[in-house]
C-alpha positions as CSV (number, residue, x, y, z in Angstrom):
1,M,103.1,27.3,48.5
2,M,101.4,24.4,50.4
3,K,99.6,27.0,52.5
4,D,98.2,28.7,49.4
5,N,97.1,25.3,48.0
6,G,95.2,24.7,51.2
7,I,93.4,28.0,51.0
8,L,92.5,27.3,47.4
9,R,91.1,23.9,48.3
10,R,89.0,25.5,51.0
11,I,87.7,28.1,48.7
12,L,86.8,25.5,46.0
13,L,85.2,23.3,48.7
14,A,83.1,26.3,49.9
15,I,82.0,27.1,46.4
16,L,81.1,23.5,45.8
17,L,79.1,23.3,49.0
18,C,77.3,26.6,48.1
19,L,76.4,25.1,44.7
20,L,75.0,22.0,46.4
21,I,73.1,23.9,49.0
22,L,71.7,26.8,46.8
23,P,69.1,24.7,44.9
24,Y,67.8,23.3,48.1
25,T,67.7,26.7,49.7
26,Q,65.9,28.2,46.7
27,E,63.4,25.4,46.7
28,K,62.5,25.9,50.4
29,L,62.9,29.7,50.7
30,L,62.3,31.0,47.1
31,L,65.0,33.6,47.4
32,F,64.8,34.5,43.7
33,K,61.7,34.7,41.5
34,E,61.8,32.1,38.7
35,T,59.9,32.4,35.5
36,P,57.7,29.4,34.9
37,L,58.3,27.2,31.8
38,N,56.0,27.6,28.9
39,G,54.1,24.8,27.1
40,A,52.6,21.6,28.2
41,I,54.5,20.9,31.4
42,T,53.8,17.7,33.3
43,T,53.6,18.4,37.0
44,V,54.6,15.8,39.5
45,D,52.9,15.9,42.9
46,K,54.8,15.2,46.1
47,P,54.1,11.6,47.0
48,L,52.6,10.6,50.3
49,F,54.5,8.1,52.4
50,S,53.1,4.6,52.8
51,V,54.8,1.5,54.2
52,S,53.6,-0.6,51.3
53,E,55.0,1.7,48.6
54,W,58.2,2.0,50.5
55,L,58.6,-1.8,50.6
56,E,57.7,-2.0,46.9
57,G,60.2,0.8,46.0
58,T,57.5,2.9,44.3
59,F,57.7,5.6,46.9
60,Q,61.4,6.1,46.2
61,E,60.7,6.3,42.5
62,K,57.9,8.8,42.9
63,T,60.1,10.9,45.3
64,E,63.0,10.9,42.8
65,S,60.6,12.0,40.0
66,F,59.2,14.8,42.2
67,L,62.6,16.1,43.2
68,N,63.8,16.0,39.6
69,Q,60.9,18.3,38.7
70,N,60.9,20.6,41.7
71,F,64.5,21.5,42.8
72,G,65.5,25.1,43.1
73,F,66.6,27.0,39.9
74,R,65.3,24.1,37.8
75,T,63.5,26.4,35.3
76,G,66.6,28.6,34.8
77,L,68.8,25.5,34.3
78,V,66.3,24.1,31.8
79,R,66.3,27.4,29.9
80,F,70.1,27.5,30.0
81,N,70.4,24.0,28.6
82,N,67.8,24.7,25.9
83,Q,69.7,27.9,24.9
84,I,72.9,26.0,24.5
85,L,71.2,23.4,22.3
86,Y,69.7,26.2,20.1
87,S,72.6,28.6,19.9
88,V,75.4,26.1,19.4
89,F,73.7,23.1,17.7
90,N,70.6,24.8,16.1
91,K,68.4,22.3,17.8
92,A,65.1,22.8,19.7
93,K,64.5,21.0,23.0
94,A,60.7,21.0,22.4
95,K,58.4,18.4,21.2
96,D,58.2,18.1,17.4
97,V,59.9,21.5,16.8
98,I,62.2,21.9,13.8
99,V,64.6,24.8,13.5
100,G,64.8,25.7,9.8
101,K,66.9,28.0,7.8
102,E,67.4,31.5,9.2
103,S,65.9,30.3,12.5
104,Y,62.4,29.8,11.0
105,L,60.5,27.5,13.3
106,Y,58.2,24.7,12.3
107,E,56.2,21.8,13.8
108,S,57.2,18.6,12.2
109,G,53.6,17.4,11.6
110,Y,53.2,20.2,9.0
111,I,56.4,19.2,7.2
112,D,55.3,15.6,7.2
113,A,52.0,16.6,5.6
114,I,53.5,18.4,2.6
115,N,55.9,15.5,2.2
116,G,52.9,13.2,1.8
117,I,53.6,11.1,4.9
118,N,50.4,9.4,6.1
119,Y,48.7,10.0,2.7
120,L,45.4,8.2,2.9
121,G,44.6,7.8,-0.8
122,D,42.2,9.4,-3.3
123,E,39.5,6.8,-2.6
124,I,39.3,7.9,1.0
125,F,38.8,11.5,0.1
126,A,36.3,10.7,-2.6
127,E,34.2,8.9,0.0
128,K,34.6,11.8,2.5
129,I,33.5,14.4,0.0
130,R,30.6,12.2,-1.1
131,K,29.3,12.3,2.5
132,I,30.0,16.0,2.9
133,R,28.1,16.7,-0.3
134,L,25.0,14.6,0.8
135,L,25.1,16.1,4.3
136,S,25.4,19.7,2.9
137,D,22.4,19.1,0.6
138,T,20.4,17.7,3.5
139,L,21.2,20.7,5.7
140,S,20.5,23.1,2.9
141,K,16.9,21.7,2.6
142,M,16.6,22.5,6.3
143,N,17.7,26.1,5.6
144,K,21.1,25.4,7.2
145,S,24.6,25.9,5.9
146,L,27.7,23.7,6.0
147,I,30.9,25.7,5.5
148,I,33.9,23.7,4.5
149,A,37.2,25.4,5.0
150,I,40.9,24.6,5.1
151,A,43.4,26.6,7.1
152,P,46.9,27.4,5.6
153,S,50.0,25.5,6.5
154,K,53.2,27.3,7.5
155,A,55.3,24.5,6.0
156,R,53.7,24.9,2.6
157,F,53.8,28.7,2.9
158,Y,57.5,28.9,3.9
159,T,58.9,25.8,2.1
160,E,62.1,27.8,1.4
161,Y,63.2,27.8,5.0
162,I,62.6,24.1,5.7
163,P,66.0,22.2,6.1
164,D,66.9,20.5,2.8
165,N,67.1,17.1,4.3
166,L,63.5,17.3,5.6
167,L,61.9,18.6,2.4
168,H,60.5,16.0,0.0
169,I,57.4,17.7,-1.3
170,S,54.9,15.2,-2.8
171,N,51.9,15.7,-5.0
172,Q,50.2,12.8,-3.2
173,T,49.2,14.6,0.0
174,N,46.0,14.5,2.1
175,Y,45.5,18.2,1.3
176,N,45.8,17.7,-2.5
177,G,43.6,14.6,-2.3
178,F,40.9,16.5,-0.4
179,V,40.9,19.5,-2.7
180,K,40.9,17.4,-5.8
181,A,37.9,15.3,-4.5
182,A,36.0,18.5,-3.7
183,K,36.7,19.9,-7.1
184,D,35.6,16.7,-8.8
185,A,32.4,16.8,-6.9
186,S,31.8,20.5,-7.5
187,L,31.8,21.1,-3.8
188,D,32.6,24.7,-2.8
189,I,35.3,25.0,-0.2
190,I,37.2,27.9,1.3
191,D,40.9,27.2,0.7
192,F,42.7,29.7,2.9
193,G,46.0,27.9,2.1
194,D,45.7,28.6,-1.6
195,Y,44.6,32.2,-0.9
196,F,47.6,32.9,1.5
197,I,50.2,31.6,-1.0
198,K,48.7,33.7,-3.8
199,S,48.8,36.7,-1.5
200,K,52.3,36.0,-0.1
201,D,54.2,38.5,-2.2
202,T,51.5,41.2,-2.3
203,S,50.3,41.3,1.3
204,K,51.3,44.5,3.1
205,Y,51.8,42.6,6.4
206,L,53.1,39.1,7.1
207,L,50.5,36.4,6.9
208,F,52.6,33.8,8.8
209,P,55.0,34.5,11.6
210,K,58.6,33.3,11.6
211,L,58.4,32.0,15.2
212,G,54.8,30.8,15.5
213,T,52.9,27.9,14.0
214,H,49.5,29.4,13.2
215,W,48.5,32.2,10.8
216,S,49.6,35.6,12.0
217,V,47.2,37.7,14.0
218,Y,46.8,39.8,10.8
219,G,46.4,36.8,8.6
220,A,43.7,35.4,10.9
221,C,41.8,38.7,10.8
222,L,41.8,38.5,7.0
223,A,40.6,35.0,7.1
224,E,37.9,35.8,9.6
225,D,36.7,38.7,7.5
226,S,36.6,36.5,4.4
227,L,34.7,33.8,6.4
228,I,32.0,36.3,7.5
229,H,31.5,37.6,4.0
230,Y,31.3,34.0,2.7
231,I,28.5,33.3,5.1
232,E,26.7,36.4,4.1
233,R,26.9,35.4,0.4
234,E,25.9,31.8,1.2
235,R,22.8,32.8,3.1
236,H,22.0,36.1,1.3
237,I,22.0,38.1,4.5
238,D,23.8,41.0,6.1
239,L,25.7,40.3,9.3
240,R,27.3,42.8,11.7
241,E,30.5,44.2,10.2
242,L,34.0,43.4,11.4
243,Q,35.7,46.7,11.7
244,W,39.5,47.0,12.2
245,S,42.2,49.6,12.2
246,M,46.0,49.3,11.9
247,D,48.6,51.0,14.1
248,G,52.0,50.0,12.6
249,V,53.9,46.8,13.5
250,K,55.3,45.4,16.7
251,R,57.6,42.6,17.7
252,A,56.0,39.1,17.7
253,Y,54.1,38.0,20.8
254,G,51.3,35.7,21.8
255,T,50.4,33.2,19.1
256,D,52.9,34.8,16.7
257,Y,55.7,33.6,19.0
258,D,54.1,30.4,20.3
259,I,56.7,27.9,19.0
260,A,59.6,30.0,20.4
261,D,57.8,30.4,23.7
262,G,57.5,26.7,24.0
263,M,61.3,26.3,23.4
264,N,61.9,27.9,26.8
265,L,65.1,29.8,26.0
266,L,67.0,32.4,28.0
267,Y,66.8,35.0,25.3
268,R,64.2,35.9,22.7
269,I,64.8,34.9,19.1
270,R,64.9,37.8,16.7
271,G,62.2,38.0,14.0
272,P,60.4,40.4,11.8
273,E,57.8,42.7,13.3
274,L,54.1,41.9,12.6
275,A,50.8,43.7,12.4
276,Y,48.3,43.6,15.3
277,P,45.0,45.1,14.1
278,T,42.5,46.6,16.6
279,L,39.1,44.9,16.1
280,T,35.6,46.1,16.8
281,Y,32.2,44.8,15.8
282,E,29.2,46.7,14.5
283,K,26.5,47.1,17.2
284,D,23.5,47.2,14.8
285,S,21.0,44.9,16.5
286,S,18.8,45.0,13.4
287,K,21.3,42.9,11.5
288,I,20.6,39.2,11.0
289,Q,21.9,37.0,13.8
290,L,22.7,33.4,13.4
291,K,23.3,30.4,15.6
292,V,26.6,29.0,14.7
293,V,28.7,25.9,15.6
294,S,32.3,25.7,14.6
295,I,34.1,22.4,14.5
296,A,37.8,23.1,14.2
297,D,41.4,22.6,15.3
298,S,43.7,25.2,17.0
299,F,43.7,27.6,14.0
300,Y,40.2,28.6,15.0
301,W,41.4,30.0,18.4
302,M,42.5,33.2,16.6
303,F,38.8,33.8,15.7
304,M,37.9,33.2,19.3
305,Y,40.5,35.6,20.5
306,N,39.0,38.1,18.1
307,Q,35.5,37.6,19.8
308,I,33.9,36.3,16.6
309,G,30.9,35.3,18.7
310,E,29.9,39.0,18.9
311,I,28.6,38.7,15.3
312,F,26.3,35.8,16.0
313,E,23.2,35.3,18.3
314,K,24.8,32.2,19.6
315,H,28.2,30.6,18.9
316,Q,29.8,27.4,20.0
317,Y,33.3,26.2,19.3
318,W,33.6,22.4,19.3
319,Y,37.3,22.0,19.6
320,Y,38.4,18.9,17.8
321,F,34.7,17.8,18.0
322,N,35.3,17.2,21.7
323,D,35.6,20.2,24.1
324,I,32.8,22.8,24.0
325,W,33.7,26.5,24.2
326,P,30.9,29.1,24.2
327,K,30.8,32.6,22.7
328,S,34.4,33.6,23.1
329,N,37.7,32.7,24.7
330,D,36.8,34.9,27.7
331,C,34.2,32.3,28.7
332,Q,35.2,29.1,30.4
333,R,35.0,25.8,28.6
334,E,31.8,24.0,29.3
335,N,31.9,21.0,31.6
336,R,30.1,19.0,28.9
337,V,31.8,17.5,25.9
338,V,30.3,17.0,22.4
339,A,29.6,13.3,23.2
340,D,27.2,14.5,25.9
341,L,25.0,16.4,23.4
342,D,22.1,15.2,21.3
343,L,23.7,15.9,18.0
344,R,20.4,15.8,16.0
345,A,18.9,18.4,18.4
346,E,22.0,20.6,18.0
347,I,21.8,20.4,14.2
348,V,18.1,21.4,14.3
349,K,18.5,24.4,16.6
350,N,21.6,25.9,14.8
351,D,21.9,27.7,11.5
352,V,25.5,27.4,10.3
353,F,28.1,24.7,10.8
354,I,31.7,25.7,10.1
355,I,34.4,23.1,9.7
356,L,38.0,24.2,9.7
357,N,41.0,21.9,9.4
358,T,44.6,22.7,8.7
359,E,46.6,20.6,6.3
360,S,48.2,18.5,9.0
361,T,44.7,17.3,10.2
362,V,42.8,17.3,6.9
363,G,43.1,13.5,6.8
364,G,40.5,13.3,9.5
365,Y,38.5,16.2,8.2
366,G,35.7,17.3,10.5
367,F,37.2,15.3,13.5
368,G,34.2,12.8,13.3
369,F,31.4,15.4,12.9
370,I,30.9,14.5,9.2
371,E,30.5,10.8,9.9
372,A,28.3,11.3,13.0
373,A,26.0,13.7,11.3
374,Y,25.9,11.7,8.1
375,D,24.9,8.6,10.0
376,L,21.9,10.5,11.5
377,Y,20.4,11.2,8.1
378,Y,21.8,8.3,6.1
379,P,21.8,5.4,8.6
380,V,23.1,2.0,7.4
381,V,20.3,-0.4,6.7
382,K,21.1,-3.8,8.1
């Protein structure tokens, strides 16, 4: 019996040693291919040794941080831990992600928005709309158009799947305040949120994915098509046509699965299939071509993926009124940022300015563009 116990102890010790050695071996030799983690991952560089940092203790801290981020099998262990949290406790180990009923996924900021958290007040939006109206009138006299649009919110679209303890819908929200102020001022806006909700029960394909945060690929195509026709009506012109075809439905991927991807699980989450249209653009060079600037949040990326710039002579995407992206997502981001530009010159040389905010960012509608452009044409007299 004692002999058997000794053998068992040796076996257990050998297993323990293997478990201790394997991560180090994997780190050095990369015996097995590991799938990188998705999302915004902070990388930690290996610190360089210096006597001063050693004496201060900062070298040890940096080394510990580096090892914690770079040991062998780390990505697999992270996914395993995240899978346990999701499968057993219905929790997401991802920033601001909420697991709703029937595993519908949300970002908390959109839920906060429909609950009226951070509501700015009607006076703020009345002043914002006043500036938009004056700026729009000024641009119109220059034969330019200012397009005001609001992207839909998944939280408002799928309120029925939000956990009961997190749902406290308020009438006093930034979205309602903005829309009311626009209506009171007779300012024409494109409210994709309202359109999506009205189309929810009649749309042939899903307008929002279960496992992503943005409008579905199909929903974005509908919105882009509507935006193009709106510009045509606004300017009384005929642009190149957006042509698309449907080829059934597929399981969610890309932006339709972006929240789930960021959760870094071992296994995919099941969800309904979605439509993925095939898009092409009319090649008629005789059609009117415009120079367009779009100031928007991440919802506009879907239009970029769809190569919306093919319709226009020139197209810039000013992401959050900061980064500058040219014609399409295939092009690299410009080294300049919007702050480097001469805004007055940009306004003069372009024809159409599209602003698109979703509900969670509508409190800062335009990301500073409205105020900056307004100040150019209506400077404060001291």
